[in-house]
C-alpha atoms as a printed R data frame, in Angstrom:
   type eleno elety resid chain resno       x       y       z
1  ATOM     1    CA   UNK     A     1 -23.208  -5.081  13.580
2  ATOM     2    CA   UNK     A     2 -22.231  -5.172   9.921
3  ATOM     3    CA   UNK     A     3 -21.391  -1.452  10.014
4  ATOM     4    CA   UNK     A     4 -19.081  -2.033  12.969
5  ATOM     5    CA   UNK     A     5 -17.204  -4.753  11.100
6  ATOM     6    CA   UNK     A     6 -17.027  -2.562   8.001
7  ATOM     7    CA   UNK     A     7 -15.669   0.349  10.065
8  ATOM     8    CA   UNK     A     8 -12.946  -1.880  11.541
9  ATOM     9    CA   UNK     A     9 -12.061  -3.141   8.076
10 ATOM    10    CA   UNK     A    10 -11.863   0.387   6.736
11 ATOM    11    CA   UNK     A    11  -9.464   1.390   9.523
12 ATOM    12    CA   UNK     A    12  -7.189  -1.518   8.627
13 ATOM    13    CA   UNK     A    13  -7.493  -0.651   4.929
14 ATOM    14    CA   UNK     A    14  -6.640   3.002   5.510
15 ATOM    15    CA   UNK     A    15  -3.710   2.062   7.751
16 ATOM    16    CA   UNK     A    16  -2.233  -0.463   5.332
17 ATOM    17    CA   UNK     A    17  -2.831   1.880   2.384
18 ATOM    18    CA   UNK     A    18  -0.921   4.662   4.160
19 ATOM    19    CA   UNK     A    19   1.908   2.282   5.098
20 ATOM    20    CA   UNK     A    20   2.260   1.074   1.512
21 ATOM    21    CA   UNK     A    21   2.104   4.677   0.272
22 ATOM    22    CA   UNK     A    22   4.908   5.631   2.685
23 ATOM    23    CA   UNK     A    23   7.003   2.632   1.586
24 ATOM    24    CA   UNK     A    24   6.455   3.738  -1.999
25 ATOM    25    CA   UNK     A    25   7.644   7.265  -1.199
26 ATOM    26    CA   UNK     A    26  10.789   5.937   0.488
27 ATOM    27    CA   UNK     A    27  11.538   3.700  -2.491
28 ATOM    28    CA   UNK     A    28  10.874   6.511  -4.968
29 ATOM    29    CA   UNK     A    29  13.122   9.153  -3.446
30 ATOM    30    CA   UNK     A    30  15.841   7.153  -1.646
31 ATOM    31    CA   UNK     A    31  17.755   4.234  -3.043
32 ATOM    32    CA   UNK     A    32  17.999   3.236  -6.655
33 ATOM    33    CA   UNK     A    33  14.502   2.067  -7.592
34 ATOM    34    CA   UNK     A    34  12.024   4.897  -8.235
35 ATOM    35    CA   UNK     A    35   9.970   2.699 -10.589
36 ATOM    36    CA   UNK     A    36   9.260   0.210  -7.814
37 ATOM    37    CA   UNK     A    37   8.337   3.075  -5.506
38 ATOM    38    CA   UNK     A    38   5.850   4.503  -7.990
39 ATOM    39    CA   UNK     A    39   4.432   1.007  -8.492
40 ATOM    40    CA   UNK     A    40   3.881   0.706  -4.734
41 ATOM    41    CA   UNK     A    41   2.257   4.140  -4.578
42 ATOM    42    CA   UNK     A    42  -0.207   3.056  -7.264
43 ATOM    43    CA   UNK     A    43  -0.851  -0.255  -5.468
44 ATOM    44    CA   UNK     A    44  -1.565   1.592  -2.221
45 ATOM    45    CA   UNK     A    45  -4.766   2.972  -3.717
46 ATOM    46    CA   UNK     A    46  -6.169  -0.582  -3.794
47 ATOM    47    CA   UNK     A    47  -6.447  -0.383   0.005
48 ATOM    48    CA   UNK     A    48  -8.117   3.018   0.367
49 ATOM    49    CA   UNK     A    49 -11.886   2.523   0.845
50 ATOM    50    CA   UNK     A    50 -12.709   5.646  -1.182
51 ATOM    51    CA   UNK     A    51 -10.809   4.319  -4.204
52 ATOM    52    CA   UNK     A    52 -12.545   0.969  -3.830
53 ATOM    53    CA   UNK     A    53 -15.972   2.655  -3.749
54 ATOM    54    CA   UNK     A    54 -15.117   4.717  -6.831
55 ATOM    55    CA   UNK     A    55 -13.996   1.573  -8.679
56 ATOM    56    CA   UNK     A    56 -17.250  -0.151  -7.700
57 ATOM    57    CA   UNK     A    57 -19.344   2.807  -8.905
58 ATOM    58    CA   UNK     A    58 -17.545   3.128 -12.241
59 ATOM    59    CA   UNK     A    59 -17.070  -0.522 -13.157
60 ATOM    60    CA   UNK     A    60 -19.490  -2.412 -10.922
61 ATOM    61    CA   UNK     A    61 -16.551  -4.476  -9.692
62 ATOM    62    CA   UNK     A    62 -14.584  -4.234  -6.470
63 ATOM    63    CA   UNK     A    63 -11.337  -5.949  -5.576
64 ATOM    64    CA   UNK     A    64 -11.959  -9.089  -3.494
65 ATOM    65    CA   UNK     A    65 -10.450  -9.296  -0.007
66 ATOM    66    CA   UNK     A    66  -8.453 -12.410  -0.968
67 ATOM    67    CA   UNK     A    67  -6.738 -10.482  -3.773
68 ATOM    68    CA   UNK     A    68  -5.977  -7.613  -1.382
69 ATOM    69    CA   UNK     A    69  -4.553 -10.046   1.176
70 ATOM    70    CA   UNK     A    70  -2.373 -11.792  -1.429
71 ATOM    71    CA   UNK     A    71  -1.196  -8.429  -2.723
72 ATOM    72    CA   UNK     A    72  -0.350  -7.357   0.843
73 ATOM    73    CA   UNK     A    73   1.878 -10.412   1.312
74 ATOM    74    CA   UNK     A    74   3.613  -9.657  -2.000
75 ATOM    75    CA   UNK     A    75   4.173  -6.008  -1.022
76 ATOM    76    CA   UNK     A    76   5.593  -6.906   2.389
77 ATOM    77    CA   UNK     A    77   7.957  -9.532   0.977
78 ATOM    78    CA   UNK     A    78   9.057  -7.279  -1.880
79 ATOM    79    CA   UNK     A    79   9.568  -4.178   0.273
80 ATOM    80    CA   UNK     A    80  11.361  -5.856   3.156
81 ATOM    81    CA   UNK     A    81  13.314  -8.545   1.322
82 ATOM    82    CA   UNK     A    82  14.057  -7.447  -2.206
83 ATOM    83    CA   UNK     A    83  13.558  -3.707  -1.711
84 ATOM    84    CA   UNK     A    84  15.831  -3.498   1.355
85 ATOM    85    CA   UNK     A    85  13.442  -1.075   3.007
86 ATOM    86    CA   UNK     A    86  15.429  -0.625   6.208
87 ATOM    87    CA   UNK     A    87  18.582   0.331   4.284
88 ATOM    88    CA   UNK     A    88  16.589   2.960   2.398
89 ATOM    89    CA   UNK     A    89  15.111   4.297   5.633
90 ATOM    90    CA   UNK     A    90  18.665   4.675   6.955
91 ATOM    91    CA   UNK     A    91  19.565   6.659   3.802
92 ATOM    92    CA   UNK     A    92  16.491   8.816   4.328
93 ATOM    93    CA   UNK     A    93  17.409   9.505   7.947
94 ATOM    94    CA   UNK     A    94  20.931  10.578   6.945
95 ATOM    95    CA   UNK     A    95  19.439  13.167   4.555
96 ATOM    96    CA   UNK     A    96  17.210  14.683   7.229
């Protein structure tokens, strides 16, 4: 049963990691804040299970779920509110 819960958690982690990575790409290449976009791309690796396993193997420490959850709230608020994500997506769609 523990493996089933872990598998479900890894799906959520992969999904959120990919979403944050995509938000980082949009912020890097469209709009006026490439530094914030690169910061989000780096933060996205916190959510990928492979990166978490590598961190655990190298340092013996993994990022607690509470820290990941708090970081997720920060990313969502920053990307949607301050980062004006939907305006940047509109700019991206005009370029395509």
